[in-house]
N, C-alpha and C positions, 0 to 999 in steps of 0.2 A: 378352099381349105376344108370344108365339111366333107367333101368327097374323100379326101385323104384320111380324115378321122374315121370315116365309115369303113374305108378299106382296111385300116389298121385294126379296127374293132373286129371286123369279120375274119381277120387272120389270127386273132387271139385264140388261145387254147380253150379258154372258158366259153367263148362264143361258139366254137366248134362243138364242144361237148353239149351245150344247150341245144344246138341245132340238131345234133344226132339223136338226142333224147326225144326231141319233138317229132322227128321223123319216125323213130321207132314206135312211139306212142300212136302216131297217126296210122301207121301200117297195122298195128295190133287192133286198133279200133275198127279199121276198115275190114280186116279179116273176120273179126267177131261179128260185124254187121252182116257181111255176106253169108256166113255160116248160119246165123240166126234166120235170115231171109230164106235160105235154102231149106232149112228144117221146117220153118213155118209153112212154106209152100207145099212141102211134101206131106206133112203130118197135121197141118192145121195149127191153131193157136197153141203155143207152148205153155205148159204149166209154169207158174211163177218159180217153182223149185228148179226147173230146168233152166229157165232164164238166169236165175241167180248163179247156178253152177257154171253156166257159160261165161258169166262175168268174172268168175274166179280163175278161169284157165289161163295158163301162161302161153306165150306165143308158140312154143314147141308143141304144146297140147292142142292148140287151135289148128296148127298145121296137120297134126295127126288126125284130128277129128274131121277136117276138111276132106281127107282121103277116105276115112272110115265111113263117113255118112253115105257114100256111094253104095255101100253094101247093106245099109239098114233097110229093113222092111216094115218096121213099126216104131212107134215112139218108145216102146219097151227096149228096143235095141239102143236107142239114144241114151235112155236112163241107165241101162247096164254099162254102156261105155263110159258115161260120166262117173258112175260109181267106181268103176275100176280105175279111172284116171285120178280120182280123189283119194284112192287107197293103193298107191303103187307098190307098197310092200306086201300087199295081200296076194297070196298065191292062188291060182285057180285050181278048182277041184277036179 
């Protein structure tokens, strides 16, 4: 009987929503961790401000940063990218 109750629970809409949210959160945390490791390996220990900015990024921004970091040659490039990402309405000069 417990198996049937478990099956019913897993089919519920609320259960599925919670599961999807957990999976999305896990993917986001994993992507953030990999990007942080890549930046640290390339540029050394990251300043606290950069680490905090990385924690604020949405998943779409993490995806974009994951590609952009391949072109970075310095920590200044990272900081410039993060500044632009935090001010999307700002136009470049």
